[in-house]
N, C-alpha and C positions, 0 to 999 in steps of 0.2 A: 049155034047158041053158045057153045063152049068158047068159040073164038070171040064172040061178042062180049062174054063175061070177062075173058082175059083182057080184052081191049079196054073194057071199063075199069078193071082193076089197075091196069098200067096207067091209064089216064089219071085215076084217083091218086096213085102213088106219086106221079109226077107233080100233080097239083099240091099234094102235101109237102113234097120236098121243096117246091118253090116257095111255099108259105113259110117254112122254117128258115130257109136261108135269107129271106127278105126281112124277117123280123129283127129288131135291134136287140142287143144283149140285155138292155134294161129299158124300161119305159121312163125316160127322164121327165116327161110331162106330168105323168100321174104319180111320180115319186114312189113307184112300186118295183120291187125286184122280182125277177123271174124265179121260179122255184130253183133251189139249190145254189142260189147266189146270195152273197152277203152285201149289205149296203156299204157304199164307199169304195169299192174296188171296181174301177172302170178305166178305160183308156181315154185319153184326151188328145185330140189331134192338135198339133202345133205347127206353126209355120217357121221354117228356118230363118233366123235373123243374124246379121253380123253383130257380134258383141265384143266389147273390149276385153283383152286378156287380163287387165288389172282389176282387182276386186274393188267394188264400190266403197267409197270412203264411208265410214260409219257416221251416222247422224248424231251420235252421242259419244262423248269422250269416254274411252275405256278406263280413265283414271278418275278417282273421286274428285269432285269439285272443291277448290280451295278459294275462299274469298280473296279478291285482289285488293280490296280496300281494307287495310288493317291498321291499327294504331301501333306504331313502332317506336320504341324508346331506345336511346343510345346503349343501355345496358341490358337489352333483352335479346341478345344475339343467340342464346341457347334455344329459347322458345321459337325464335324466327327460323332457325335452321331446321328444327323438328317439324315445323309447319310446312316448309317448302320441300321437304324430302319426298312428299307424296306426289310432287309434280314431276313432269319430264324435265330433262336437262335444260331445254330452252326456256321453259317457264321459270325454273329455279334461278337461271341467270338474270332474268328480268327482275325477279323479286329481290335479289341481292343488290341490284343497282340502285334501288330506292332506299336502302338501309343507310341512315346517316353514319358518317365516320365517327369513331370514338372521339369525344371532345378532347381538344388539346388545351391545356391550361396555359394561357398567355401570361407573360410577365406583367405584373401590375405596376402601374406608375407610382412613383413616390407620392405620399399623401400631400395635399395642398398645404397642410399645416406647416410642413417643413419650409416651403417657399415663403409662407407668410411670416414665419419666425425669422427667416433670413432678412426679409424686407424690413421687418420691425427693428431688427438689430442694427441695420445699416442706417435707418432713418432716426432712431431714437437714441442711439449710443454715440459716443465720440470716438469709437474705435475705428478700425480699418474701413476704407471705402475705395471706390474706383479712382477717385481723384487724388487720394493720398498715396496710392501705390507707386506711382512714378514709372510703371512698366511701359515700355515702348511697344506700340502696336502698328501693324501695317494696315492700310485702308485706302479709301478714296476720298477725294474732295471735289465738290462742285461749288457754285457761287450763286448768290442772289443779291438784290439791292441792299439788304440789311435794314434792320428795324430795331433800335434799342428801346425807344419809348413804347412802341406797340408790340414788342416781343412777348412771348409767353411768360418770361420771367418778371414782367410788369415793372421794369426799371423806368417808369415814366419820369421824364425830365432829367434823367441821368446822363452825364457825359463821360464817355470812356476816358480813363487816364491816358496821358501821353505814352506812346509806345505800345499800346494795346489795341488790337483790332477786335472785331466782333465775329461771332460764329453762332450758328444754330446747331444744337446738339441732337443726337439720335433720339427719335421717339421710342424706339425699341428699348433704349436704356434710360428713359427719362426719369423713372423712379420718383414720381411725384415732385418734380422740380429740385431733386436733391443736388444736382450739379449746377444750378443757377449761381453765377458768380465765380465758378471755377475757371481756371486758366489752363490753356493747352499750348504746348510747343509743337509746331507743325513744320516738317521739312518736306519741300517739294522736289520735283524731278530736276530742277536747275541747281540744286544743292543749297539753296537759301533756306533759312529758318525764320519763322515769325512766331509771335505770341498773341493769342486771342482769348477773349473772355466769352464764356457761354452766357448769352443774353436771350436766346430764343430756342424754340423747339422745331426740329425738322421731322414731322410725323412719319414721313415715308422712308427716312434714312435708317439703315441698319446700324448696329452698334459701333462699327468702325468707319462710318461715313460722316464726314463733317461738311456742312453747308456754310461755307465761309462768306463773309461780306465780300463784295466784288473787289474792293481796294486791297483786301488781304490776299485774294486769289491771284491778282495781277503781280504780287510780289514773288509768286512761285511759278507762274506760267502765263502764257498769253491767253486772253479770254477766249480765243478761237478754239482752244483745246476743249473747253467745256467741262471735262472731267479728267482728273489726274490721279496718279498713284502718290500716296504720301506715307510717311511714318510720323507718328504723333504720340504724345504722352502728356499726362497731367503734370503741371509744374506750379510752384508758388507764383502768385500774381505780382508780388513785390510792391503792393500798395502800402504806403506809409501814412497817408492822411487818415483822419478819423472816420469811423463808420457812422452811418446815419440810420436812425429808427424812424420809420414813416408809417403813420396810421392810414388805413384805407378810409375812403369816404363812407360815412355812416357809423364809424366806430364811436362807441360811447361806454358808459359804465355798465350798460346792459348787453352790449355786443362788442367783442374785441377782435380786431384784425390788424396785424402789424407785420411789416417786412423789414429786412435788414439790407441796406444798400451800401456799396463801396467796402464790403468786408474784404480783408486780406486773403481769406480762404472761404470755401463754401460753408454755410451754416448748417450744423447738424440738428440743433434744437433751440427753442426759445422758451424760457420759463418766466413766470410772473409771481411776485410775492406781494401780498397785501398787508404783511405784518412786519415790515422792516427787514426782511431777509431771514426770518426764523424758519419759515416754511416756504416751499416753492411748488407752484402748480404748473402742470404742463399745458401745451397748446397743440393743435393739430395743423400740420403743414398741408397746404392745398397744392393742386397741380399748377396754379398760377403764382406760386411763391409767396404766399402770405401765411402767417401763423395765426390761427384763430381759436376762439372760445365762444361758442354760440350763445351762451348765457351771460357772457361778460364776467367781470370780477367785482362788480358793485362798488367800484372806487373811481374817483376822478383822477387820481394819480397812483401809480404803482411803481415798483422796482422791477427791472427787466434784467435777466441773465441770459447771455448768448453764449453758446458753445459751438466752436468750430469743429470740423471733421478731424483735426489733429488732436482735439481734446482741450485746446486753449479756451479759456473763458474770459468774459468781460461783463461786468455788472454796471448798469446805468440806473441811477436812482431818480426818483420823482419824475417819472415819465408820464405826461398827460395822456388821457384816453379820449380826447375830443376828436371829432371827425376831421380827417385830412391833416392833422398837425404832424410835425416832425421834430426830432431832437437829434442834435449832433453830439456824439459821444466825445470824450476827451482823448480817446486813443482808439486803437484797432486791436484785432485779435493777434 
């Protein structure tokens, strides 16, 4: 009996030991801790995995966010620098790249009023002009068929005086037909010199480019050359026959338009008197070489005073204002 009891006790002890070792440290399913254990302290089995030795990149920048779209003005450099100082160096560099450079003040062109004053002075006064300077210039010459009557100077029906050729003058220096009737001396590569009158405009020619009539060009070089180097200057035309005043078609006491033909020098201005020369009224020169007054002078006859670029004047009395009429003066400038 004693052995049986001992055997039963041993079996009971073994069973109790087996039940203790087989039970878990905590019952995860019921969420209850065993006595003398606190919640949250437990072992978790993990499986070994290969991991990178580099730390994972943070998903959020460690620096405070700065707006990338900001209004930047040229003189806000101090506030711009304080804003970008919170950024890392690479971001700061990008921010500085979009800051506009400090404005640089460019030289301002001279006011247009200065040029207008100079043009007005050359067209309305009888003082200096390009044609009266006589300075010699270097340039080029080309040629074309020539057109006196159909030229921009409107010398319709005019025949060039003996010894004068014709030329078209630079459109860049046209100055509202101010040089119509001026004469130029032109020396070519063969050493010969000719004299030509400005009767037309060459719109594409620069200030030192003359487009000569073909018969003038052939005096200086063979036509096969096409374009030649020249030296040239304004000179007196040497015309001694009287000048002519010619009314444009449509001229009347209500609309005035007159030109001067065969003048010994370019005409600077044309004035009209309706009171026998006591007072004089001005006219406006057109690009086609007529002097006009849009409202006319209210008279069938007027006195006309012409002033050349040299300052010489000539007065012609009792000039009719009828359409297409012309008057030959007694002399020239």
